[in-house]
C-alpha positions as CSV (number, residue, x, y, z in Angstrom):
1,L,-7.6,-15.8,4.6
2,Q,-6.9,-19.4,4.1
3,S,-4.2,-18.9,1.5
4,T,-2.3,-16.3,3.6
5,R,-2.9,-18.1,7.0
6,I,-3.2,-14.7,8.5
7,G,-5.6,-16.0,11.2
8,M,-3.0,-18.4,12.6
9,S,-0.4,-15.6,12.7
10,V,-2.8,-13.2,14.6
11,N,-3.8,-16.0,17.0
12,A,-0.1,-16.8,17.7
13,L,0.6,-13.1,18.3
14,R,-2.4,-13.0,20.7
15,K,-1.0,-15.9,22.8
16,Q,2.5,-14.5,22.9
17,S,1.6,-10.9,23.6
18,T,1.4,-9.5,27.2
19,D,-0.2,-6.2,26.0
20,E,-3.9,-6.3,26.8
21,E,-4.8,-3.9,24.0
22,V,-3.0,-6.1,21.4
23,I,-4.8,-9.2,22.8
24,S,-8.1,-7.5,22.6
25,L,-7.6,-6.4,19.0
26,A,-6.4,-9.8,18.0
27,K,-9.5,-11.4,19.5
28,S,-11.9,-9.0,17.8
29,L,-10.2,-9.5,14.4
30,I,-10.4,-13.3,14.7
31,K,-14.1,-13.1,15.6
32,S,-14.9,-10.8,12.7
33,W,-13.0,-13.2,10.3
34,K,-15.0,-16.2,11.6
35,K,-18.2,-14.3,11.0
36,L,-17.2,-13.6,7.4
37,L,-16.2,-17.2,6.8
38,D,-19.5,-18.5,8.3
39,A,-21.5,-16.1,6.1
40,S,-19.6,-17.1,3.0
41,E,-20.2,-20.8,3.8
42,E,-24.0,-20.2,4.1
43,K,-24.1,-18.4,0.8
44,N,-22.2,-21.3,-0.9
45,E,-24.7,-23.8,0.5
46,E,-27.6,-21.7,-0.8
47,K,-26.0,-21.5,-4.2
48,K,-25.4,-25.3,-4.3
49,K,-29.1,-26.0,-3.4
50,S,-30.4,-23.6,-6.1
51,L,-28.1,-25.1,-8.7
52,S,-29.0,-28.7,-7.8
53,L,-32.7,-28.1,-8.6
54,P,-32.9,-26.2,-11.9
55,T,-36.2,-25.8,-13.7
56,S,-36.8,-27.2,-17.2
57,S,-36.6,-23.8,-18.8
58,S,-33.4,-23.0,-17.0
59,R,-31.9,-26.3,-18.1
60,E,-32.7,-25.4,-21.8
61,T,-31.2,-21.9,-21.5
62,G,-28.3,-23.3,-19.6
63,N,-27.6,-25.9,-22.3
64,S,-27.8,-23.3,-25.0
65,R,-25.5,-20.9,-23.1
66,D,-23.0,-23.8,-22.6
67,Q,-23.0,-24.6,-26.3
68,S,-22.6,-21.0,-27.3
69,S,-19.8,-20.5,-24.7
70,N,-18.0,-23.6,-25.9
71,K,-18.1,-22.2,-29.4
72,R,-16.8,-18.9,-28.4
73,Q,-14.2,-20.1,-26.0
74,E,-11.2,-21.4,-27.8
75,P,-7.9,-22.5,-26.3
76,P,-5.6,-19.5,-26.0
77,K,-3.0,-19.4,-28.6
78,T,0.6,-18.9,-27.4
79,P,2.1,-16.0,-29.3
80,T,4.9,-17.1,-31.5
81,T,8.1,-15.2,-31.4
82,P,9.9,-14.6,-34.7
83,K,12.9,-16.9,-35.3
84,I,16.2,-15.1,-35.0
85,T,19.3,-16.5,-36.6
86,T,22.0,-17.0,-34.0
87,F,25.6,-17.8,-34.5
88,P,28.0,-19.6,-32.3
89,P,30.3,-17.2,-30.4
90,A,33.6,-16.6,-32.1
91,P,36.4,-18.4,-30.3
92,I,39.1,-16.5,-28.5
93,T,42.7,-17.6,-28.9
94,C,45.4,-17.5,-26.4
95,D,47.6,-15.3,-28.7
96,A,47.3,-11.6,-28.2
97,V,48.4,-10.9,-31.8
98,R,45.8,-13.1,-33.3
99,N,43.0,-11.7,-31.1
100,K,44.0,-8.1,-32.1
101,C,44.0,-9.1,-35.8
102,R,40.5,-10.6,-35.3
103,E,39.3,-7.3,-33.7
104,M,40.7,-5.3,-36.6
105,L,39.1,-7.5,-39.2
106,T,35.8,-7.3,-37.3
107,A,36.0,-3.5,-37.3
108,A,36.7,-3.5,-41.1
109,L,33.6,-5.7,-41.7
110,Q,31.5,-3.4,-39.5
111,A,32.7,-0.1,-41.1
112,D,29.1,0.6,-42.2
113,D,25.6,-0.9,-41.7
114,D,25.8,-3.5,-44.5
115,Y,26.4,-6.3,-42.0
116,I,23.1,-5.3,-40.2
117,A,21.0,-5.5,-43.4
118,I,22.6,-8.8,-44.4
119,G,22.4,-10.2,-40.9
120,A,26.0,-11.4,-40.8
121,D,28.1,-12.2,-37.7
122,C,31.2,-10.1,-38.3
123,E,33.1,-11.5,-35.4
124,H,32.6,-15.1,-36.6
125,I,33.6,-14.2,-40.2
126,A,36.7,-12.3,-39.0
127,A,37.7,-15.3,-36.8
128,Q,37.4,-17.6,-39.8
129,I,39.4,-15.3,-42.1
130,E,42.2,-15.1,-39.5
131,E,42.2,-18.9,-39.1
132,Y,42.7,-19.4,-42.8
133,I,45.4,-16.8,-43.0
134,L,47.3,-18.5,-40.1
135,A,46.9,-21.9,-41.7
136,D,48.4,-20.5,-45.0
137,V,51.4,-18.6,-43.6
138,K,51.9,-21.0,-40.6
139,N,52.9,-18.3,-38.0
140,T,52.2,-14.8,-36.9
141,D,55.3,-13.2,-38.4
142,M,55.5,-10.1,-40.7
143,K,54.0,-12.0,-43.6
144,Y,51.0,-12.9,-41.5
145,K,50.6,-9.3,-40.3
146,N,50.9,-7.9,-43.9
147,R,48.3,-10.4,-45.1
148,V,45.9,-9.2,-42.4
149,R,46.6,-5.6,-43.2
150,S,45.9,-6.0,-46.9
151,R,42.5,-7.7,-46.1
152,I,41.6,-4.8,-43.8
153,S,42.6,-2.2,-46.3
154,N,40.6,-3.7,-49.1
155,L,37.6,-4.4,-46.9
156,K,37.5,-0.7,-45.8
157,D,38.1,0.7,-49.3
158,S,35.1,3.0,-49.9
159,K,35.7,2.7,-53.7
160,N,35.3,-1.1,-53.5
161,P,32.2,-1.7,-51.4
162,E,31.3,-4.9,-53.3
163,L,34.2,-6.8,-51.9
164,K,32.9,-6.4,-48.3
165,K,29.3,-7.1,-49.3
166,N,30.4,-10.3,-51.1
167,V,32.3,-11.4,-48.0
168,L,29.4,-10.6,-45.6
169,C,26.8,-12.5,-47.7
170,G,29.1,-15.5,-48.4
171,A,29.7,-14.9,-52.1
172,I,33.4,-14.8,-51.2
173,T,34.2,-17.3,-48.4
174,P,36.6,-16.5,-45.6
175,E,38.9,-19.2,-47.0
176,Q,38.9,-17.4,-50.4
177,I,39.6,-13.9,-49.1
178,A,42.3,-15.2,-46.8
179,V,44.5,-16.1,-49.9
180,M,43.3,-13.6,-52.5
181,T,45.9,-11.3,-54.1
182,S,45.6,-7.5,-54.3
183,E,44.6,-7.8,-57.9
184,E,41.8,-10.3,-57.1
185,M,40.4,-8.1,-54.3
186,A,40.5,-4.9,-56.4
187,S,37.3,-3.2,-57.5
188,N,35.9,-3.9,-61.0
189,E,36.9,-0.3,-62.0
190,L,40.5,-0.8,-61.0
191,K,40.6,-4.2,-62.7
192,E,39.5,-2.6,-65.9
193,I,42.1,0.1,-65.6
194,R,44.8,-2.5,-65.0
195,K,43.6,-4.6,-67.9
196,A,43.7,-1.5,-70.2
197,M,47.2,-0.7,-69.0
198,T,48.4,-4.3,-69.7
199,K,47.0,-4.2,-73.2
200,E,48.7,-0.9,-73.9
201,A,52.0,-2.2,-72.6
202,I,51.7,-5.3,-74.8
203,R,50.9,-3.1,-77.8
204,E,53.9,-0.8,-77.2
205,H,56.1,-3.9,-76.8
206,Q,54.9,-5.3,-80.1
207,M,55.5,-2.0,-81.9
208,A,59.0,-1.9,-80.5
209,K,59.6,-5.4,-82.0
210,T,58.2,-4.3,-85.4
211,G,60.3,-1.1,-85.7
212,G,63.4,-2.7,-84.2
213,T,65.1,-2.4,-80.8
214,Q,68.2,-0.3,-80.3
215,T,71.2,-1.9,-78.6
216,D,75.0,-1.5,-78.3
217,L,75.6,-5.2,-77.8
218,F,76.2,-5.8,-81.5
219,T,78.6,-4.3,-84.0
220,C,77.3,-3.2,-87.4
221,G,78.9,-5.1,-90.3
222,K,78.8,-2.0,-92.5
223,C,79.9,0.9,-90.3
224,K,81.5,-1.1,-87.6
225,K,79.7,0.9,-84.9
226,K,77.7,-0.5,-82.0
227,N,74.7,1.8,-82.4
228,C,72.5,-0.9,-83.9
229,T,68.9,-1.7,-84.3
230,Y,67.7,-5.3,-84.3
231,T,64.4,-7.1,-84.8
232,Q,63.4,-10.4,-83.3
233,V,62.3,-13.0,-85.7
């Protein structure tokens, strides 16, 4: 009654109202509330008196209860929430072309659920990659767009999932992938194929040198024809 101050509100309503029934009801309510307050005050006084004169046995039991309750009652522990790694929001540029490239790079990094397991912020990584590409090519011309497209194509390559994982976990930094060649971004399998092809080409070239190379640039000293074979020394 004291916290809501309902008694004052009802009393004010009684004074302002001209309806006899409302006035009568308000008076009866106020009287009943006063009785309740008086009764509660009397009970409180009786409790205070009984508590102020405890017997020796009650003192002993009270002390033992207080000690046990103090042992049991511990300060409530505030539940700790797990720490969540947060990242600064990726900045948005004033250039529509750059913003679109960032969106496409983000989509390439989010092509599957690897970024969730790793806990990477794809938007932030994409923004950094785009920044380094722009810093290298200096403007958003065709060279810039082709560079972005090649990053997207390699990141989305299902036959080369390790590239994207390395970018997401930081093994390959945004600065590195921004300037990597197609050969450097290729999968290990493709690198091995290219390596084998290069070795084969070198071997064939060396065999051609050993057996001689045909040409019509020279004239044979014997037959005077230009169908010659020469060997480099």
